[in-house]
C-alpha positions as CSV (number, residue, x, y, z in Angstrom):
1,M,-0.1,-0.1,-0.2
2,S,1.3,3.3,-1.0
3,D,2.0,5.8,1.6
4,Q,-0.7,8.3,0.2
5,K,-3.2,5.4,0.2
6,E,-2.5,4.5,3.8
7,A,-2.8,8.1,4.9
8,A,-6.0,8.6,3.4
9,E,-7.3,5.5,5.2
10,R,-6.0,6.8,8.5
11,L,-7.4,10.0,7.8
12,G,-10.9,8.4,7.3
13,M,-10.5,6.6,10.6
14,T,-9.6,9.8,12.3
15,E,-12.5,11.5,11.0
16,Q,-15.0,8.6,12.0
17,L,-13.4,8.6,15.5
18,L,-14.0,12.3,15.9
19,R,-17.7,11.8,14.8
20,Q,-18.1,9.2,17.6
21,S,-16.3,11.6,20.0
22,K,-13.5,9.0,20.6
23,Y,-10.9,11.8,21.0
24,W,-8.0,10.0,22.5
25,Q,-8.2,7.5,19.8
26,A,-8.6,9.9,17.0
27,E,-5.4,11.7,18.3
28,K,-3.4,8.4,18.2
29,V,-4.4,7.8,14.6
30,A,-3.7,11.2,13.6
31,R,-0.3,11.1,15.2
32,S,0.3,7.9,13.1
33,I,0.1,9.7,10.0
34,L,2.1,12.8,10.9
35,D,4.9,10.3,12.0
36,T,5.8,9.7,8.2
37,Q,4.0,13.0,7.1
38,P,4.7,15.6,9.5
39,L,3.2,18.5,7.3
40,H,-0.2,16.7,6.6
41,P,-2.6,19.6,6.6
42,Q,-5.7,17.3,7.1
43,A,-4.2,15.1,9.7
44,L,-2.9,18.2,11.7
45,L,-6.3,19.4,11.5
46,G,-7.9,16.1,12.8
47,L,-5.4,16.0,15.6
48,A,-6.3,19.6,16.5
49,V,-10.0,18.7,16.6
50,A,-9.0,15.5,18.6
51,L,-6.9,17.6,21.2
52,L,-9.6,20.3,21.6
53,G,-12.1,17.4,22.4
54,V,-10.2,16.3,25.5
55,G,-9.6,19.9,26.7
56,R,-6.0,20.3,25.5
57,V,-6.8,23.7,24.2
58,D,-3.2,25.2,23.8
59,E,-1.7,22.0,22.0
60,A,-4.9,22.3,19.8
61,A,-4.3,25.9,19.0
62,H,-0.4,25.3,17.9
63,Q,-1.6,22.1,15.6
64,L,-4.5,24.1,14.2
65,D,-1.9,26.9,13.3
66,K,0.6,24.3,11.9
67,A,-2.3,22.8,9.7
68,A,-3.4,26.4,8.3
69,A,0.3,27.1,7.5
70,N,0.4,24.0,5.5
71,G,-2.8,24.2,3.5
72,A,-5.9,23.7,5.6
73,G,-8.4,26.2,4.5
74,A,-9.4,29.2,6.5
75,E,-13.0,28.1,6.4
76,Q,-12.2,24.7,7.7
77,C,-10.1,26.2,10.6
78,A,-12.3,29.1,11.5
79,P,-14.9,27.2,13.7
80,W,-12.2,25.2,15.7
81,R,-10.6,28.7,16.4
82,A,-13.7,30.1,17.7
83,Q,-14.1,27.0,20.0
84,I,-10.4,27.5,21.1
85,D,-11.2,31.1,21.9
86,T,-14.3,30.3,24.0
87,A,-12.3,27.4,25.8
88,R,-9.4,29.9,26.7
89,Q,-11.8,32.4,28.1
90,N,-13.6,29.8,30.3
91,R,-10.3,28.5,31.6
92,K,-9.2,32.1,32.5
93,A,-12.5,32.6,33.8
94,N,-12.5,29.5,36.0
95,P,-8.9,28.5,36.9
96,R,-8.5,25.3,38.7
97,P,-6.4,25.5,42.1
98,M,-3.3,23.4,42.3
99,K,-3.8,20.3,44.3
100,Y,-1.8,17.2,44.9
101,L,-1.8,13.5,46.0
102,W,1.2,11.2,46.6
103,P,1.7,8.5,44.3
104,Y,0.6,5.8,46.6
105,Q,-2.5,7.3,47.1
106,T,-3.5,6.9,43.6
107,Q,-3.3,3.1,43.2
108,G,-7.1,2.5,43.2
109,D,-7.7,5.0,40.5
110,V,-4.6,3.6,38.5
111,K,-6.1,0.1,38.9
112,R,-9.5,1.3,37.8
113,A,-8.2,3.1,34.7
114,N,-6.1,-0.1,33.8
115,D,-9.2,-2.1,34.1
116,M,-11.1,0.4,31.9
117,M,-8.5,0.2,29.2
118,A,-8.6,-3.6,29.5
119,S,-12.3,-3.6,28.9
120,G,-11.9,-1.4,25.6
121,D,-13.0,2.1,27.4
122,V,-10.0,3.9,25.8
123,E,-11.8,7.3,26.4
124,G,-12.6,6.6,30.3
125,A,-9.2,5.3,30.9
126,S,-7.4,8.1,29.2
127,N,-9.3,10.8,31.1
128,L,-8.9,9.2,34.3
129,H,-5.0,8.6,33.8
130,R,-5.0,12.6,32.7
131,E,-6.8,13.4,36.2
132,I,-4.2,11.2,38.0
133,L,-1.5,13.2,36.4
134,R,-2.9,16.5,37.3
135,L,-2.7,15.7,41.0
136,V,0.8,13.6,40.9
137,P,3.8,15.0,39.2
138,H,4.8,11.6,38.1
139,E,2.7,8.3,38.2
140,A,4.5,5.6,36.1
141,H,1.7,3.9,34.8
142,S,-0.2,7.0,33.8
143,V,2.7,8.5,32.0
144,S,3.3,5.4,30.2
145,H,-0.5,5.4,29.2
146,F,0.1,8.4,27.0
147,G,3.3,7.0,25.4
148,A,5.7,9.4,27.0
149,Q,9.2,8.4,25.2
150,R,11.1,10.0,28.1
151,P,9.6,9.9,31.4
152,N,12.3,11.7,33.0
153,Y,11.3,14.6,30.6
154,F,7.6,14.5,31.6
155,Y,8.6,14.4,35.3
156,G,11.1,17.5,34.9
157,V,8.7,19.5,33.0
158,S,5.8,18.9,35.4
159,M,8.1,19.8,38.7
160,A,8.9,22.9,36.7
161,A,5.5,23.9,35.8
162,R,4.1,23.1,39.3
163,L,6.9,25.2,41.1
164,A,6.4,27.8,38.7
165,K,2.7,28.2,39.2
166,M,2.9,28.2,43.0
167,L,5.4,31.0,42.8
168,G,3.0,33.0,40.8
169,Y,4.2,32.7,37.3
170,E,2.0,32.4,34.2
171,A,4.7,30.8,32.3
172,V,7.9,28.7,32.6
173,S,10.8,27.7,30.2
174,V,12.4,24.3,29.8
175,I,15.9,23.5,27.9
176,E,17.4,20.6,26.3
177,F,21.2,21.0,26.0
178,G,22.4,18.4,23.4
179,V,19.5,17.8,20.9
180,A,21.6,15.7,18.3
181,A,18.9,13.8,16.2
182,G,16.0,15.5,18.1
183,D,14.3,12.5,19.6
184,G,14.6,13.8,23.0
185,F,13.9,17.3,22.0
186,R,10.5,16.0,20.4
187,S,9.6,14.2,23.6
188,L,10.4,17.4,25.7
189,E,8.0,19.4,23.5
190,Q,5.4,16.8,23.7
191,S,5.6,16.6,27.6
192,A,5.3,20.5,27.7
193,L,2.5,20.7,25.3
194,F,0.5,18.0,27.4
195,I,1.5,19.5,30.7
196,Q,0.9,22.9,29.7
197,D,-2.8,22.1,29.3
198,L,-3.1,19.9,32.3
199,L,-1.8,22.6,34.5
200,E,-2.8,25.5,32.6
201,I,0.7,27.1,32.5
202,E,2.5,28.4,29.4
203,I,5.6,26.5,28.6
204,K,8.5,27.5,26.5
205,V,10.6,25.0,24.8
206,F,14.4,25.5,23.7
207,G,17.1,23.4,22.5
208,F,20.7,24.1,22.3
209,D,23.0,22.1,20.0
210,L,26.1,22.8,17.6
211,G,24.0,21.4,14.7
212,E,27.2,19.6,13.1
213,G,27.9,17.0,15.8
214,L,30.1,17.2,18.9
215,P,32.7,19.7,18.9
216,T,36.3,19.3,19.3
217,P,37.4,18.0,22.6
218,V,39.3,20.4,24.8
219,D,41.2,18.5,27.5
220,Y,41.2,15.0,29.1
221,R,37.9,16.2,31.0
222,D,35.9,15.7,27.6
223,A,36.7,12.1,27.8
224,S,37.6,11.8,24.1
225,F,38.3,8.2,24.6
226,V,34.5,7.8,24.4
227,W,33.2,10.5,22.3
228,Q,34.8,12.1,19.2
229,A,34.3,15.4,17.2
230,G,31.3,15.0,14.7
231,E,29.1,12.4,16.4
232,Y,25.6,13.0,16.7
233,K,24.7,15.3,13.7
234,M,21.5,16.6,13.4
235,D,19.2,16.5,10.1
236,H,17.8,20.0,10.5
237,D,15.2,19.9,8.0
238,F,13.7,16.6,9.2
239,L,13.6,17.8,13.0
240,R,12.2,21.2,12.1
241,Q,9.1,19.6,10.3
242,R,8.3,17.6,13.2
243,L,8.4,20.4,16.0
244,V,5.3,22.3,16.9
245,N,6.5,25.9,18.5
246,A,9.8,24.7,20.3
247,E,12.7,27.0,19.4
248,L,16.0,25.4,18.4
249,I,19.4,27.4,18.7
250,L,22.0,26.3,17.0
251,G,25.9,27.0,17.5
252,E,28.8,26.6,20.1
253,V,27.0,26.6,23.3
254,S,29.7,28.6,24.8
255,E,28.5,31.5,22.4
256,T,24.6,30.8,22.0
257,I,24.1,30.8,25.9
258,K,25.5,34.3,26.2
259,S,23.0,35.9,24.0
260,F,20.2,33.6,25.4
261,T,17.6,35.1,27.6
262,P,14.5,33.4,28.8
263,P,11.1,35.2,27.8
264,K,10.1,37.8,30.2
265,G,8.0,36.2,32.9
266,A,9.1,32.5,32.0
267,P,12.1,31.6,34.1
268,V,13.9,28.5,33.4
269,G,12.4,25.6,35.6
270,F,14.0,22.4,34.0
271,C,17.2,21.6,32.3
272,S,18.4,18.5,30.4
273,F,22.2,18.2,30.1
274,D,23.2,15.8,27.4
275,L,26.2,17.7,25.8
276,D,28.7,14.8,26.8
277,Y,31.7,17.1,27.4
278,Y,32.8,18.7,30.8
279,S,33.9,21.9,28.5
280,S,30.3,22.2,26.9
281,T,28.4,21.3,30.2
282,M,30.4,24.1,32.0
283,S,29.4,26.5,29.4
284,A,25.6,25.4,29.7
285,F,25.7,26.0,33.3
286,D,26.0,29.8,32.4
287,I,22.0,29.9,32.6
288,L,22.2,28.8,36.3
289,R,24.6,31.4,37.0
290,R,22.7,34.4,35.6
291,K,20.6,36.3,38.1
292,D,16.9,36.3,37.6
293,A,17.0,33.5,34.7
294,C,15.7,30.5,36.7
295,L,13.2,29.6,39.4
296,P,14.9,29.1,42.7
297,R,15.2,25.4,42.2
298,V,15.8,24.0,38.7
299,C,15.1,20.2,38.0
300,C,18.0,18.9,36.1
301,Y,18.6,15.6,34.1
302,F,22.2,14.6,33.4
303,D,22.3,11.8,30.9
304,D,26.1,11.0,31.0
305,I,26.9,10.1,34.5
306,I,26.6,6.3,34.6
307,S,29.5,4.0,33.7
308,H,29.6,1.1,31.1
309,F,32.1,-1.3,30.1
310,F,34.2,1.0,28.0
311,F,33.4,4.3,29.9
312,P,34.7,4.0,33.6
313,N,32.9,7.6,34.6
314,C,34.0,9.3,37.7
315,E,33.8,12.9,39.4
316,F,37.2,14.1,37.5
317,I,35.8,13.6,34.0
318,G,32.5,14.6,31.8
319,E,29.3,15.9,33.5
320,L,30.3,14.8,36.9
321,A,33.5,16.8,36.9
322,A,31.4,19.8,35.6
323,I,29.0,19.5,38.8
324,E,32.1,19.1,41.0
325,D,33.7,22.3,39.7
326,F,30.3,24.3,39.3
327,N,29.7,23.6,43.1
328,K,32.9,25.3,44.0
329,E,32.4,28.6,42.5
330,S,29.6,29.7,45.0
331,E,28.5,29.0,48.5
332,T,24.7,29.8,47.5
333,R,24.5,28.2,44.2
334,K,24.7,24.1,44.2
335,I,23.6,21.2,42.1
336,A,22.7,18.2,44.1
337,R,21.1,14.8,43.6
338,I,17.8,14.1,45.1
339,N,18.2,12.1,48.3
340,K,16.4,8.9,48.1
341,P,14.0,9.4,45.5
342,Q,12.8,5.7,45.3
343,N,10.3,5.9,48.0
344,H,6.5,5.6,48.1
345,L,6.0,9.4,48.3
346,M,8.2,10.0,45.1
347,F,8.7,7.3,42.9
348,P,7.1,3.8,44.2
349,I,8.4,2.1,41.1
350,A,12.3,2.1,40.6
351,E,13.3,3.3,37.0
352,S,16.7,3.6,35.4
353,W,16.4,7.4,35.0
354,H,16.0,8.1,38.7
355,P,19.7,8.6,39.7
356,H,20.2,11.0,36.9
357,I,17.7,13.5,38.2
358,F,19.5,16.3,40.3
359,Y,18.4,19.7,41.4
360,Y,19.9,23.3,41.2
361,H,19.5,25.3,44.3
362,D,20.0,29.1,44.4
363,F,19.8,29.7,48.2
364,A,20.0,33.6,47.5
365,H,17.2,33.7,45.2
366,P,14.5,36.1,46.6
367,Q,11.8,33.2,46.2
368,Y,14.0,30.4,47.5
369,N,12.0,30.4,51.1
370,T,8.7,31.3,49.6
371,Y,6.1,28.5,50.6
372,A,5.5,26.5,47.5
373,M,3.4,23.6,48.5
374,P,0.1,23.1,46.8
375,E,-2.9,21.9,48.9
376,P,-3.6,18.2,49.4
377,L,-6.7,17.1,47.8
378,A,-9.3,16.7,50.6
């Protein structure tokens, strides 16, 4: 079957599911078209309608804009734009307060959602899993239900959004340092789009990369026995076609970070560091050194801190050395691991990415001591 014929059949399935108000299923089918034809205007339009149907208003708006930019007619888009405007007005008039549950408190709801899924009630299961994630920053079963390719990113973005909202911000920025082919960056954007609607806060997504593979190593701390210049090149066009509204910033991070300023009112709340080298990571840390650029606590993911057969990692090379040296610079700015993350209050299910999560603390930040706990769900 040709790609065009298969896309036409899947588009017909999407439209049928939308007529039946099976929005979560329609979303999945529409995305399957966009996996191979990322600029297909009718698939983008179908995706926008499906997202609107489940209350993911901001992401629906972005996908509708992308559909219009790639050939969807104005008359097709107009009624959905009107619905998006109305939904945004209603959300602004009736904001939902931030509440929380601990992961272990949702076990009954998780089981009920899984039972719904097993019985074929995809819509009911999806709505319940979404509500669980509104209350819990990271519930592994619910995150998995929505197909998050990088649960570490989902967690980091969720924590950034929650802290920003509790501190009174209407937006927050999240960054991936080291984009390479872009699989992680696309996952970061998808997590941000999902959580933006979930928690009703705008999330800006940025990615930094040289764009031509790894740069030339500087010294032994860049561990050139593992990585070489030119590895992890990017296909720029392929990646940009698949992004929604994330911003890609290309060039030497030591230079591009100097000219970067987070949007006004959207401080940085999550950073993924996957630049491999000590030298590049130290340059990326400039965002943490800058006054007023970040929230008082920034969730950080460090990709290259674990050893393998050919990489006996240690605190004298790579990202670990960068963390050590950064912490020597100041008494009030520190990057530290989370203490005992694998417990029933945080991550009841141990996953391989948990040891990669750190937090940047700015003890001198004017909001560091501001109370930022949401109310427990009664």
